[in-house]
N, C-alpha and C positions, 0 to 999 in steps of 0.2 A: 524740412521746408526750405526752399531756396531763398536766398537773400532778396531777390527781386519780387517774390510773391509774399514775403513776410510783412506783416503790418509794421508801420514805422515805429511804433512804441516798442515792439519786440526787438527790432533791429537796434534801436538806440540802447536798450537794456543790454543786449549782447555786446555791443561795442563798449559800453561802460564797464561791463564785467571783464572783458578782455584787457582794457586799460588798467583796471584794478589788479588783475593777475600779473601783468607785466611789472607794475609798480611793486607788488608784493615780492616778486622774484628779485628785483633790485634791492629791496629792503633786506631780504635774506642774505644776499651777497655782501651788502655793507655790514650786516651784523657779523658775518663770518670774519670779515676784515677787522671789524671793531674788536672782536674777541680773540683775534689771531695772534696777538703778541705785540711786543713793543720794540723789537729790533728793526733797524732800517731795512727797507726793501731795495732791491736793485732797480736801477733805472737805466739811463742811457750812457752818458759821456764821461765818466770817470771823475767828476767833480763832486762837490757837495753843495747843499742848499742850507741856508742859515735862517732859522726861525727866530724872530726878534720881537721884543716888547719895549715899551718906554722904560727908561732908567728908574723911574719912581714906582713902577708897577711892582707889587710885592711878589709876583711870580718869579721863582728862581729857576724852575725847570718844568718842562711839560713832557708828558710821555705821548707815545704815538696814538693811543686810544683817545686821549683827551684832545689831541690835535685833529684827529679825524672827526670827532664830535663837533668841533668848532667849524671846520671847513666843509662839513656836510649839512650844517644847519641843525644838527641834533641838540646842540647846546648854544646858548647865547652868553654864557658866563665862563670866566676862567675857572680852573679847578678850585681856587680859593673862594669862589663865590661872587667876585666882582664882575660887572658887565664887560663884555668883550665886543670890540668892533673889528671884524675880520676883513683884511685887505688882500688883494690878489694881484698877480702880474697881468699884463695885457692878454686879451683873449687867445690869440694864437701864438704866444711866445714860447720859445723852447724851454724857458725856466718854468712856466706854468705846466707844460706837458710833463717835464721831468718831475716836478713837485707832486703832481697827482699820481703819476706812476709809482714814485717812491713811497708815497703815503698810502694810497688805496689800491694800487695795482690796476687802476682804470685809466684808459687813455682819454684824450680831450673830448672825443665824440661821446663817450659814455658819460663823462662828467657833465658836459653841456646838456645831454639828454636828461640826466638825473635832475639838473636844476630847472630845466624847462617843465618837467612834470610837477616839481614842487612849486614853481611859480604859479602854475595853473591853479593850485589849491589856494593860493593867497596867504598861506600860513607863515612862510619863511622867505627871507630875501637872501640871495647869494652874496658871497663876499664882493665888496666893491673893488672894481678893477682900477688901478692907477697906471700911469705911463711907464713905469719900470723901477729899477732899483733906487734911483735917486728920489723919485716921487714917493715911493714906499718908505724909505728911510726918513724923509722929511715929515711924512704923516705920523710915523711912530714917534719921532722926536717931539712933535707937537701935541700928540694925543695920548694921554696916559692909559686909555682903554684899547689902544690899537695893538693888533698882532699882524705880522706880515712875514714874508720870507724873501731872502735876497740870494743872489748868485755868488756874492762874495761877503766875507764877514765884515761887520761894521767896525770902524776904527774905534779905538779905546775911548770910552765915555760917550759915544754917539747913541748907543742903544744897548739893551741887555740881551745877550744871546741865551736862549732858553732850550734850544734843540738844534742838532745838526743832523740832517738827513743825507745819507750816502746815495750817490747816483751811480755807483759802480759795483761790480760784483765783489 
């Protein structure tokens, strides 16, 4: 039956099924990444990204699977069980692109599409974007539940480094 002669309710059902199948394919892809290991993935420009938390946060280290869970909305808590508030670099920044490539293997278009679909469900909220490294560092220093990533390591005593992601081969 052609789409233009199909009853509206059938067309809506097919469109909803198509959206569900696309979301399911994305979920399978993220699950593969989730289970894929804890070593850093390659990204672009030969530097590293530094995942940080507040100094009083009991988290000493985070592995890649746990970080993926936080940055994809699968978890709202740190591995030890405490609540986490996830913060991100600005929308089109090179750091954000490198972070998601290194962490999940997905580019910004894929990540933004993923979050757009999840926002539609109303169940999860994406990481809050701040203006850059200095704003992220200030938030982590202020907020014991914050987790963020920087393009350079924090100075001694500013924040606790819990993971380093490589952006080079």
